[in-house]
N, C-alpha and C positions, 0 to 999 in steps of 0.2 A: 359528667364533669369530673375531672381528676381531682384528687385530694389537694394537690398543691395549688390548683386554680381556685378551688373553694376557699382555701386559706388566704390567698393573695387578695381575692375579691372582698373578703370580709375585713381584712386588715385595712384595706383602702378606705373603708367607712370611718375609721378612727382618725384619719388625718384631717386636720383643720386647715382652712385656707391661710395663705400668707405665713406659713411656718417653715422652720428649718428642720429637715428630717433626714436622718441617716438610715440608709438601707444596707443591711448586712449582706454577706456573700450568699449566693445560692437562692433558695426560696424567697427570702425577703426582697431580693432585687426584682422579683416579678410584680411587686405591688405597684410600681410605676406604670405598668401596662393597663391597670384597671382603675386608675384615678379619673374621675369625670373631668372633661375638658374645662369646665367652668371653675374647677378648684385649682387655684394657682399656688404651687408649693415649690420651694427650692430643696431638692434632694442633694445630700452631701455624701461623699465617700471619703474615707480617711486617707486615701492616697493623694488627695488634694484637688478634688473637683467639687464645685458647688453649682448646682443647676443641671443635674443629670436628667436626661429624658429616657424614653422607652428604648428598648433594643432596636437598632436600625434594621431596615429591610435587608434581606440577604443580598450580598454584593455591594452594599453601601457602608460596610464596616470601615472604621478609621482606626488603625493600630495605635494611634496616639491618644485615642479617646476611649478609656476603659474604666470600669469600676475597680474597687479594691481587690476583687477576686480575678481580675484580668478579663472579665466579660465585656463585650462591646456594648457601648451605650451611645446615646445622642446627647446633645446639649441644647437646652432651651434658650431663648433670647435673654440676654443678661447674665448668662453663665460665666463662671470665673475659674481659672486655674490658679491654685495657691500651693505653697510649699508644705511639706509635711509638718513642720513646726507650727505654722499657723493653723493647719487642719486640726492638729491635736490640741492646740490652744483653745479652739472653739469647743472641742469636746470636753476637755478638762476644766474649762472655765465656766461650764454650765450654760453655754449659749445654745445648745441643741434643744429644740422643743420636744423631739421624739427620736427614738431609735427603734428599728425593727430588726430583731436578731433571730437567727435559727437557734435551735436548742437540742441538746442530747438528752437532758433530763431537767425537770423542775420538781421541787419538793413542796411539802405542805406549808412551809414558811414562805413560799414564793421565791426561793433561791434558785438561781439558774446555774447549770453546768453545761458549758458548750465549747470549751476551748481545747480539751485534750482527752484522749483515752490512754491510760497508762499501758506501757508496753508496745505502743504503736508510734510510728514516726510522727513527730509534731513539727510542722514547717515553721512555726513561730506563734507567739501569743496573739499577734494581730492587735486590733483595737478593742476587742470585746470587753476587757476588764475596764478600760477607760470609759467606754460607752455606757456600761451598766451603772458605773459609779457617777458619771457626769451628766447624762441626759435627763431632762425633766420627766419624761415618760418613757418607759421601756416596755415594748411589746415583744413577746416571744411568739414566733410563727413557726410551727413544727407539726409534723404528722403525729397522731395521737399515740401510735404504738410503733415499735420496731421489731420486725420478725415475730409479731404476735405478742410481744412483751410490752407492758405499760412503760411510758416515758414520764408520766406524772406520778411520782413516788412519795412514800412517807418521808424518806430522806434520801438525798442523792448519794450514790456510791461512787460517783466520779468527782474529780476535783472541781470545787465551786469556782465560777467565774468571778463572783463578788458576793459579799455578805450584805446584799441590799435586796429588798423585796421588789420584784418586777411589778409593773402596773397591770398587765393583762396577758393571758395566754390564749392564743387562737389556734385551734386545730381544725381538721376537717369534720370532727365530731362535736366540737363544743367551743364556746367562749367561756373562759373561767377567769374570775377576778380574785387574785390573792388579797386577803385582808388580814387585819390583826387577829380575827377570829378563825381564819382558815380560808380554804378555797371555795369560793361561791360560784355555783353553776349558773351562769347568766343566760345562755342560749344553747340549744342543741342544733347540730348540723343537719343538712339534708339527708333524709332517710334514717336518721338516728333517733332513738328515744332516750329518755332519762336513764332507764335501766341499762341500755346499751353503753352509755357513757360511764356509768358507775362500774359496770363489769370490766370495762377496758382501762380503768384508772385504779392504781394501787392506793393513792392518797384518798383520804376521806373528803367527800364533797358535801358542801352545805347546799341543800335544795330548799328554796323558799317559794312556796306556792307553785303555780303553773309556770313552767319554764318555756319561754317562747322559742319558736323556730328561728334559725338564723336567716336573715335576708341578705341577698347578694346584689351588688351593683351589676348592672348590665355593662358590657364591654364599651369603653369609651372610644 
């Protein structure tokens, strides 16, 4: 199983029925593919769609139905199209139960950096800053390392998205909960050990007792 699939399957377990959930661009958008059919959720995208479904079968794409990153999606019964002002009103007004965002870095305080790399072209801020500040729960879904270098650091060296602690970090190697005391290692991923996670993480991890293995939903 590829790293991104492991992450998406594990994040799907955090989503509660009958909630309003934003899925970020890229890896977070995969979460909709692994939600059990009995769990009814309205996925929101900041470009103005509420009720996103999984990616359509090849050949069934609708160019007028995309997520915020331009990826093709489907719509569930009861879905709605709204304008950008209302979409961001939901985000900034605290009406989102959860957002799932990709990450470039997360530090020991649980602060996320995911919107730009200095010196590289930045197409725009997008909605990440509003989402981190406004959603009730913020889950970061990202691979654990980039080109062999840790992405969970003592302190981010990229510009922060917001000065607010995220709720959970899910990688292919671990589930980590940022707390006031630091980063708590909650689960280890398939084929990984606690020592593996520690060696792939620059930030200090709090390890409490036996750390369970990550369990994954089967495909819906």
